[in-house]
N, C-alpha and C positions, 0 to 999 in steps of 0.2 A: 424226239422220243416216240412219236406216233408210228414210226417205221421200225422201231427197235423192239425185238421180241425176246421174251425170257422163257426158258424151259425151267419150270419149278419141279424139282424131283423130290418126291416124298419117299424117304427110305424107311422100310418097315420089315425087317426080317422077323422070323417067328420064334427065334431061339433064346429069348430073354430068360436069364436065370434069377436075377434079383427080384423081379416081379414077373411071374409067369404070364405069357401072352400080354405083356405090357402095352404093346402098340395098339391093341384093340380093346384093352380094358376100359370099361365104361367110366367116364368122368362126367358127373352130373347128367347121366343118362345117355351120353354119346361116346362112341369109340374114340380113343385118344387121337388116332390119326385123322379123324373127321375134322378136328379143329384146324389142323394145318392145311388140309385140302380146301376147306371153306375160306380161310383167310387168303390163300393163294388165288382162289377163283374170284375173290372180291377185289383184287388189285386192279388199278385203273388202266395199266398199260397192256399192250398185246402180250399174250402168254398162252402156254399149254401147261397143264398140270398132269404129270405122270406119276404112277406108283412104281417103285422098285421093291419087289418082295419075292421071297421064295415060296410063299404060301398061296394056294388058290383061294383059300378061305379069306385071307387078308385082302387078296386082289378083288374079290367080290364085294367085300365091305367097302373098300376104297372106291370101287366103281359106283356103288350106291351113294357114296358121299360126293361124287362129282369128279373123280380122277379118271384119267384114261389108263387102261391096262394094255400096254404095247407088248409086254413080254413077262415071263416068269423068270426071276433072277436065277442064274445057275447055282447049283449047290456049292461050288467052290468059292462063290462070293457071298455065302451065307453062313460062314463059320464064325466062331468067337474071334478069330485072328484076321478075318477079312478086313481089308483096308477100305475106308469110305472113298478114298481116291479112286481105287479100282472099280468100285460100284458106280461112281459118277462117270468114269471113263467108259464103262460098259454101256451106259445109257446114251452117252454122247456118240459113241461109235455106231450104235443102233440108229440114232437120229440121222447121222450123216449117210449111212448106208441106204437109208430109205428116203433120202432127199428132203428131210425136214431142215429148215433153216432157222437158226436162233442167233441172237447177239449176246445173250447172257445165259449162264447156267447158275441156278440157285438150288442149293441143297437145304432141304427143310426136314428136320427130324421130328417125329411125333412127340418126343419127350419135352418139347418146348411149346405147349399148347396156347400160350397167351400172347404170342406175337401177333400184331394186328396187320391187316391189309395196308393200312396207312403207313405203318413203319416199313413194310416191304417196299411200298411205292417211294418213300423218302430215300431208302437205301439205293434203289435203282437210279433215282434221279441224281443222287450225290455221286455215285460211281460213274454215271454217264457224263457228268460235267467235268470230272477230273481226267484230262487226257492221258496223263502219265500213270494214273492208278490202274492196277490190274485186277483188284478184288476188293471186297468189303465184308467185314465180319462183325456180327453183333457182340457187344461187350457190356459188362456191368461194372460198377465200382467195386473194387476188391475190398472185401471185408472178411476178417479183420485186416487192418493195415499190416503189412509185413514187419513193421516195427514190433508187433506183438507175437511174432512167430519165430521159432528156432527149430533146428533139427532135433529129432528125438534124442534125449539124453537123460541120465539119472539126475543131473543138476540143471537148473535153469540159468546157467551162467550167462549165456548170450542175451537172454531175455532180461536178466537183471541189469546188464550193462546198457541195454537199449532204454530201459525204463529210467535209469539214472540220467542218461542223456536227454530223455524226454522232459525231465524237470527243467532243463536249461532251454529247450526248444519251445515247449508248450505245444498244444494241439494244432495251433495255427501253423506250426512248422512242418506238419505232415505233407508229404507229397501226395497228389491225387494219383491213385493207382487203379488200373483197370485190368480185367481178365475176360477171356471169351465166355459168353453166356450159353452158347449152343443154340441161340435163337435163329440164326441163319448164316449161311456162307454163300456169297454171290461172287462170281467172277465173270469177266469178259470172256466170251467163248474161246476165242483163239489164244488168249492169255493162259487159260487153264490147260489147254492142250499142250502148250509149251512148258508151263511151269509144273504141271501135274501136282498142284497144291493151291489151297486158298490163301496160304501164308507166304508172302514175299516181302521184300523191302518196300514194295509199293502197294501194300495192303492197307486200305482205309479202315478206321474204327468207326462203329456206329453205336453210340451209347443208348442203352435202353434202361428203363426203370426196373426195380427189383421184381415187381410182379410179372411184367412182360418177360423178364430175363430168367424166370424160374425154370430150372431144368430138372426133370424127374429122373433120378437115377435109382433111388432107394425107396422102400415102402413109406418112410416118413415123408418123403417129398410128395408122394401121391396123396397122402392124407392132407398135407398142406394145400395141394392143388384143389382137392375136393372142397376144402373149407373156402378157398378163394372163389371157386366157381359158383358155389351156392350163395356166398356172401354178395357177389357182384352179379349173380344171375348170368354168368358168361355162357354163351351158346354159339 
């Protein structure tokens, strides 16, 4: 592990619509992207922490928080329809063109501020130990269990059927279900160049708790994050 190096890429475009300037919005007095930069920089293993943004203002804030600014993201990679895969590949191609050498690529989005450096270290260690694994993604327990979910319909017919079956099964019959949390996406460098995805048949899951797994998409998520940050004095 001492010789294996990770590029942590913080992606922070400036065009958020649900929460204007979401990626630099102050959470407990600190810009949202600051949390990801600080946790990445606190990881134990060799690394570099880069920012990928289309905004010079965001870039300066990220630099003040400890990230390196190697480039400003091209406009065509900063639209609502831009693919995170293309954003990651853009950074990787820049790295290879300028002779930077990495063993892992890790995508960190500012919208998951409570992932810790220790969790990132554990994920890197788990991925490095699994020879056949190509990537690892943070997941949380899926709530509600899909037994309580049905497609939109005037009548809750499928749900009624499921609840009837539940009487026979009992809650102990639930399957454990997981879903991506947005906390982190990490891949072996060459694997990502081949797969162009963090999701393959050889993608490991890494379970995080509900607080670490909080993903800020809507204003109500930000309000909850503020409550948690102040409650736990997270900085």
